[in-house]
C-alpha positions in Angstrom: 0.0 0.0 0.0 2.8 2.4 0.8 4.6 1.7 -2.5 1.4 2.4 -4.6 0.8 5.5 -2.5 4.3 6.7 -3.2 3.8 6.1 -6.9 0.7 8.2 -6.9 2.4 11.0 -5.0 5.5 10.9 -7.2 3.2 11.0 -10.3 1.3 14.0 -9.0 4.6 15.8 -8.2 5.9 14.9 -11.7 2.8 16.2 -13.3 3.0 19.5 -11.3 6.7 20.2 -12.1 6.4 19.0 -15.6 3.4 21.4 -16.2 5.4 24.3 -14.7 8.4 23.5 -16.9 6.3 23.2 -20.0 4.6 26.5 -19.2 8.1 28.2 -19.0 9.1 26.6 -22.4 5.8 27.7 -23.9 6.3 31.2 -22.8 9.8 31.3 -24.2 8.7 30.1 -27.6 5.7 32.4 -27.7 7.9 35.3 -26.8 10.1 34.7 -29.8 7.2 34.3 -32.2 7.3 30.5 -32.5 4.2 28.6 -33.3 2.7 27.0 -30.2 0.3 24.6 -31.9 2.7 21.7 -31.5 3.3 22.6 -27.9 -0.5 22.7 -27.2 -1.0 19.3 -28.7 2.0 17.7 -26.8 0.9 19.3 -23.6 -2.6 17.9 -23.9 -1.3 14.4 -24.7 1.0 14.5 -21.8 -1.7 15.6 -19.4 -4.1 12.8 -20.6 -1.3 10.2 -20.3 -0.5 11.2 -16.7 -4.2 11.2 -15.8 -4.5 7.7 -17.4 -1.5 6.5 -15.4 -3.2 7.7 -12.2 -6.4 5.9 -13.2 -4.6 2.6 -13.9 -2.7 2.9 -10.6 -6.0 3.4 -8.8 -7.6 0.4 -10.6 -4.6 -1.8 -9.7 -4.8 -0.7 -6.1 -8.5 -1.6 -5.9 -7.8 -5.0 -7.5 -4.9 -5.6 -5.2 -7.0 -4.9 -2.2 -9.9 -7.1 -3.3 -7.9 -10.1 -4.5 -6.4 -12.2 -1.8 -4.3 -14.2 -4.3 -2.8 -11.1 -5.8 -2.2 -9.5 -2.4 -0.4 -12.6 -1.2 1.8 -12.5 -4.3 3.1 -9.1 -3.5 3.3 -9.2 0.3 5.0 -11.4 2.8 2.9 -14.0 4.6 
């Protein structure tokens, strides 16, 4: 449980700092007159991918908690 909680926290931290970094890069490109259409598309895809990762982690956590066989595979008896 602690490991999966850590994964969720690290994913959220990664999403936050990745978003801040990409905002800085976007501002730098926009300041120099670069097209930002590719940035907008990449930013949207990255956000959806991170949200998908969180959903898969939550689904796995629910499965791990409900299945005794899986839980015994990943924990010490």
